[in-house]
Every structure is written in C-alpha cells, then in structure tokens.
N, C-alpha and C positions, 0 to 999 in steps of 0.2 A: 564473492559473487562477481557474476560477471555483467559489465555491461556492455552492449554490442550497439553497434546500430547497426537501423533494421538494412539486413542484406539473405541473399538468396549464398548457398554452399556454405562451406566446410569453415568453423572457424580453428584458424593454427591452434594448435599444444601450446603453443607458448604466448596464447593473447594476454596481457594484464587484466590480474580478475581485481577487485578491490577485499582489498586480505587484512581489517586493521582488526578484526576480531579473536577473542583465543579461543573460541568455542566455533560450534557450528553455529550456522545462519539461517534461523527457522522463519523469519518473514522479512519482506519488503514492501514498499509503499514508494512510489514516488509521487513527490509533492505536488498538487494540484494545478500552483500558484507560482511553480518554476518549475520548467519544463530540465533543469542539473542539478536536481536536490531529491535526492532522495535518504529514506531511515533505514533504517537496519535491528530486529534485533536478533537476538543470537541467545548461545545455550551459556553465554561467560555470564550472565546476568544484565548486560548492560544494553542501550540501546546508543546506534552512534548514527550517529547524521552530515554524510557526503553532500560536497560540489562535484559535480563530474567536469571535465573541463566541456568548452563549448564544441572542439572537435572529437570527443573523445577519448580512451585513456591509451595513452600510447608507453606511461609508466603504468605497475603494481601502482594501486592505489593503498599511500599503509595510516597516512592521517587525515582523521577526519573533522571536520569542522567542531564538531562538539562529542559531546558523547556523553549521554545522560543517564547519570546514574540513582539507584533506587530501589530498583524489582532485588528481594533475599532470593529468588530460585530463578527459572529459566525466561525468557520474553518468546511470547511466541505471536504475538499479536503486535501490530501496529498499523494506524489509521490517522492520515494525518485531517483536520479538521474540515470542511467541505468552501467556506467561505472567511474564515479567519485567518491573516499573516501568520507564520509562526508558530502555530496551536497545533500538538504530538499530543496521540492519544497509546500507553500503552499496554496491554496486559500480562502479565507473569504465572507463570505456577505457582505464585506464591498467592494466586484466587484476588490478587487488586489489579486495580487501573489509576497509572499514575497519569493527568493531562500536562504536558510541559509547558511550560516557554518557552521555544527553540531559539530563539531570538536574546536570550540571557542565559542560559541554559538553567533555568531552577523549576524545580515541580511545584506546581501551585496548589494544584490538588488530585490529594490521594486518596479516592476510593479500597480502602483494602479491610470494611468490616457488613461486606454488603455478599459477596460471594460465601459460599461454605467451601465448595465444587470448585472445580477447572472451569476456566471461561472457554468455552469452542469458537466464539465468532464473539466481533463487537461491532456496531453498526453506526451511523451517527443520521439524524435525519436530514430533511432540504435542509435549514440552514442551519443546522448545528446546534439548538440548544436541550433538544435531549440524544441517549443514546439509547439505543436495546442491543441485547447480551441475549447469547444459547450458554445453558453450563448445561453440566454433565448432573445436576443435582434435576435434571430434565423439568425446570422452569425458564423462563424467558422474563427480563426486569426489561420496564423501561426505569433511564432513570435521568434522572435532572441533574446533571453534573455539578453541574455553580452551588447547587442547594445542597448538593449531598443527601436526596433524599430517592426513592422508586416510589415513581410516579404509581405503577403498575407493576403484575405481574401476575403471573398465567402459570397455576403447577400443573403437571402431566402433560401440557404441549402436547409431545406427542408420548406416549405409552411406553414404547421400545424403548431399551436401555444402549441402543448405539449413538453416535453423536447426532446432533441436529444444527440447523446453521437461522439467522433470521435477521431479518433485514427490511432495513424502511423503506416505505415507497416514498414517492412525489407526494402526494395526500395525507400521510401521517400512518395508514394505516400500515400491518409488520404482517413477513410475508416471509412461511418458517417451512423450514423440509425436516423431517424428520423419518420415524421409525414407526408400525403400530407396532401391539403385544404377539403380534402372528408374525414381525420383520420382516411387514412388508414396508417399501418406500411410502410416504405420504406427501403431500405439502396443502398446506393450509393458509389459512387470509383473515387477521385479525381487528379489532376495532379497538385498539390501546384505551379508549376511553371503556371496554366496555368488557373484560376478555372472559367471560363466563363461555360463551362457546364462540366459537370461529365464526367468521361471514362464510365461507365454503372449508369442506374441507376434502378430498380427493387421494385415493389410490391411486400409486402409480404398476408396482412392479414390487418380486420378491428380490430383488440382486440385492445383494450390503453392500454396494461402495456408499460413499458418503453421498450425496447430492449435494452440487457446489451452485448457489444462483449469483448469478449475473443479473444485473436490473437497467436500465436506461431508460430514466426515466424520460426523456424525449418523445419516446413512440409507446413507454407504458410494456414493452414487452419485458419479461424475463426469461434468459437462458439455461434448462438447468442443465451441469453437467454433472455425471457423477463419475466419480472415482474407479481408476479400472474400465471404462463405461468403454465404448465405443462409439459412443450414439451421440449428440446433444439434442435437445425437447427445446420445444419455446413456447411462451403463454402469454398469453394476452391479457392485461388486467382492467376490467371493461368497472364500470358504476352496473351495471344490470343482472342477473342472474345467468347463469352462474360463478360471474363472477374471476372467474381464470379458468379463461376459454382455450383451449388444446390448438397449436397452430399447426406445425407441423415436427417433422424430426430430422436430423441433421448425420450421416450417419456414417462411418466408413470403417476399412478393417481396422485398423491396430487402436489398443486399449492407449487410452489418456492417462496418463500421470502427473498431468497438472494442467492450469489455462492461466492462461493470461489474457486481459482483455484491453485492445483498444480505445483510447477517452476518443467522445466524437468528434473531435475536431481534426482525428489525424486522418478520422477516414476519405474516402475519395470519392469527393460530388457526386461529381460529372460521369460516374460508374455506377449512383446510386446502391453502394455500399451501407449499410444500415449497422453494419456490427463485422467487426473484424477480433478474431481469437488467435492465441498465438498456444497451440498443443502441444504438449511437454510428452513424450517419447524417450525412450532409453539413451536413444545417445544422439536424440535430435530434434528440431521444435520449427514446428510447421505453421504456417498460416493460414486460418480458414477462413474464408472473407464469402461473407451472407451479401447476396448483395435482390431486389426489389428490380424484376422486368417492368419498363418500363418503355416506348416508344418513342415518346420525344426525347433529345436531346440537351432539352431548356431546364432550370432547378425543375425540381422537385419540390414546391413548399410542404406538401402532407409528413415527405418522410422528413422533412430537416427544420424543424420548427425551431427557432432562437435557442442554441443549448449555453449552457456553464461556458463559461471563457476562463480564461487562466489568469484575471484579474483577480484580487483577496477583498472580496466589501468590507473586512474590516480592519484593524487590527488588532493584535494580539489583548493587548492592553484593554482595549474598547469592549473585546466579548467578553474577558476576566471580569472585567465591572459591571457585566450585563447584560450590553447590547447586544440587540440580533439583528441580521440581513439577510436576506438570503442570495442564490447566486444570479453573481453582473451576467446578465444575458450577451450574446454575442451571433450575427448571421453566421450564417456559414455561405452564402449568396455565389460567394465570392471567391470559397473556398479559405481555409484559417491560413496565416503566415503571420510564424509564428515570430515575436517580438520581442526586442535585447531583456534580457534576462537581467538580473541583479543578481548581483555575489550576493552567498547569505551571509551575513556580519552575524559576529555572534558577543554581546559587551557582558561578560560575566561583572553581577551586582556586587562591589564591597559590602558585607558586613558592616567594615569600621567608616566606611563615607555616608551614614546613614545622615545625612545632614538637615539641617532644618531645611521651610520653604525659600525661606528669603536669599538662599543660595543659589536661585536661578538663574539672575543673569552671570558672575562666577563661571557655571557649569558649559554657557551658550563660551562664551572664551575656550575653555579646556577642551570643546569636539571635536576642533582639528588636530590639537595635538593627542586625541582619542584615537583619529580616522588616521594618523602617520603611525600612533602605539602598532592599533591592529594589520597597515599595510609593514610593516618591520615585519611583524611578527608571521605575517603569513610569508613575507620572504625566507627568514628564518625557516621556517615550515619544509620548503621549495628546495630552500640547500641542504638539509637533514636529507630530503627524500632524494635529494640529488648521490648526496654524498653514500648513502644508506647503495642505491643500487649502483655506483661504481663498486664500494666492498664488494658486494657479492657478484661482481663482474671480473676481479681480482680473483679474488678467493676460486671461482667457478677453472680462473685462466690456469692458475696453480696446483690445483685439484688437476687438470689436465695434462698441463708439463711432469707432474708426479707419474700419473698414469700413463703418459706418453715412453717415458722413461722405466719404467714399468717391465711393460710390455717389449721394448728395446733389448730389456734387459735376458727376459722368457724367451725373446727369437733368438740374441745370441748362444745362451746355450743350446737351444735347440740348434742351431746352425755349427754348433764345435762337435 
C-alpha cells in the first residue's frame, strides 16, 4: 500500500510503497494514538504493524515493526482500540476475531467460536469495552471481548442477503445499514439492551451498492457512502423521533470506489470544515470537504466540541486487566498542533523467562540493556533495508547494461 503526504497532483509511478506482505492488502487502519503507525491485514493471513518515518517514505518499506500471526485464512479487517494504547483487533475469513497486544506481539484474546459465517465489519464502542459485528448470517452481535461472551444479538437485522454494516454510536446505540427482502437499501437504529425492534428503520432506494457508514461522534452526524454511488448522504442522530434525521446529499458525477475519513483534529477549524472525505476513483484520490457556512470568523464552539485527542487513556495491560476509560478530549480552539510521536517498541516476551515476581529489581537493571538491544535490532533492520535497496539498484543497472549491449548489437546488424 501507499502512504503519501497530503498533496495534490500526480504521484510518481516510482513512489515508494509499504510492501512486506506476500498477498494483497485487504484493510489498513491508522493508529489513533500515533500518527506514524499503521496496521495492515492481508490475504497472506498476517497482520503487520508499520512505523512510517516522520517525513514520509523515501525508500520502500519492507520491514514491519511486528508481524502478528494467528489467523488461518486471509485477514479482511483491522481496527485499533479507541482508548487503549497498542491494542489491535483483527478479523479474518476463518470467522475468528483476535485482539493483540502490539507492544508484546501477543494474541491475548481469540474469539473463534462466535461467528459461523463471514464477518462483514467490526466496530468498537466509545470506550472500547464492547465490540459489535455484522455477519453474513444476517446477525448483529454485541460482544464483551474480555469476558468472551455475546451480550446481545439480533437475527435478521436486515432481511436481504447482501452485506450489512453495524457501528456503535457515542450513546451506546448501534446503527446498521443493509438490505430489505425486496433488495431496498435500509438503515436502522438499535438499542443493544433490547434488540427485538429497531428504534428507527428507514428504506432508502433500490441501488445495490453496500452503504458504508462514517460517524462523527462530536456532531452525531452519520455520512453514508454507497460503494459505486456518486453521492454522500448525511443524517443527524437525535433523541427525538424520527431519531435519524435526513440532512442533505452531496452529489458528484463520478462513482466512488472507496472512501476515507479524516480524523476531526485534521480539519481546518478556521474554514468551519466539519468533515473531509478522501474519495477513491479508478486513477486518483480526491478530497471532498464539508463546511458549515458562518458569517463570523470566530471559533465556532457548537461545530467543534472537544474531540478525542491522540493521547491514549489506558495502557494495553490495564485494558486487558479489565479497566475502561473514555477517550481523552482536546479542544480545537487554536487548531491542532501535533505533538512528538513516540516510536512503537515491541518487546517480545520470552516464554522461558517466566521469572517469579521477586526478580523485579533485576528486570529494572536489565531495562537499559533491552533498550540497547532494541536499538541495535532497529539499526540492523535499517542496514538490511539499505543493502536490499542497493542490491536491487545494482541488479537494475546490470539488466540495463545487458539490454543496452543487446540493442547495440541489433543496431550493428541492421547497419551492416
């Protein structure tokens, strides 16, 4: 996959890529607590976590910080925990969900007996204590991953056979998109404490593109982008009937192949920008900017309530031990100034090193040594990368030389 700076214009064909997987990459997700870290899931059954250099890529990146192996089939979904550092969820076509501690490279939770069919999507709730999933068996499940139990589920959430999506909202309700038995696109709102009947259910149209929901918890607006559509519809979720209020539709000429959503802290508050999409075309990626026109140049408090910041509220170990915490909020009043991201360090646990607790002191003495080992490993990896790059350039030059001499021979023959 490609990681590009925010820019306009063409990207050079020789632009470096992130290319460590041996099969196609199916899903990527930027870490909410470190703007330089991105996770990828692939057909090669692995999840890889990458550290992108501060100023972008100058060479192709082939060495991930950590490779997470545990799925037996391709991995189609990766999703970082919203509030705990280094906690990553992956879901594969083996119908299993694995929750990893990226800091140690371990799979700590394996939910492999809850889904009997393909998982379409997974969504964390606001504080990351629950997940909800939409599956090919037409069920939406609400799961407590640490207790490894299904808290609530709804059969035939949408009657149609085409794919569904389910996401958690900030108030704990669940929003779903799917199809009716007559293949009409639907959206619905559910209370996980009582999944018998939806709070609201709306028919949309008869197009066959799957509706992908993008949710802004600050303004409670849901944007629906249909795959293959050329429009984005948006709705506000409120406590009053009809609960899901249609606001407007953004239309363009070209259909969208996929969509990305800029985090709130990446928006321009001076221009009253409330959402920015990145629309994938066949050959380009186009930004679509949503703004709310205001006469005043002052900061608009109602458009920008405090939003989730980049600091994690919990460490991975705390979350796995059962703690919960809401996102740590920041104000966007003076715009967002990125802080210094810390490098992602992975300390693999050695099974042979299960020492009794009494040895804590010696662990502290060994800590600097471990850090030195880690930096040596990093330097070795960088050296390997440079040597690989050199070798590939030399190979290219050799091939070109051979090609030149062949062409010269051909020319000589023609000239004779």
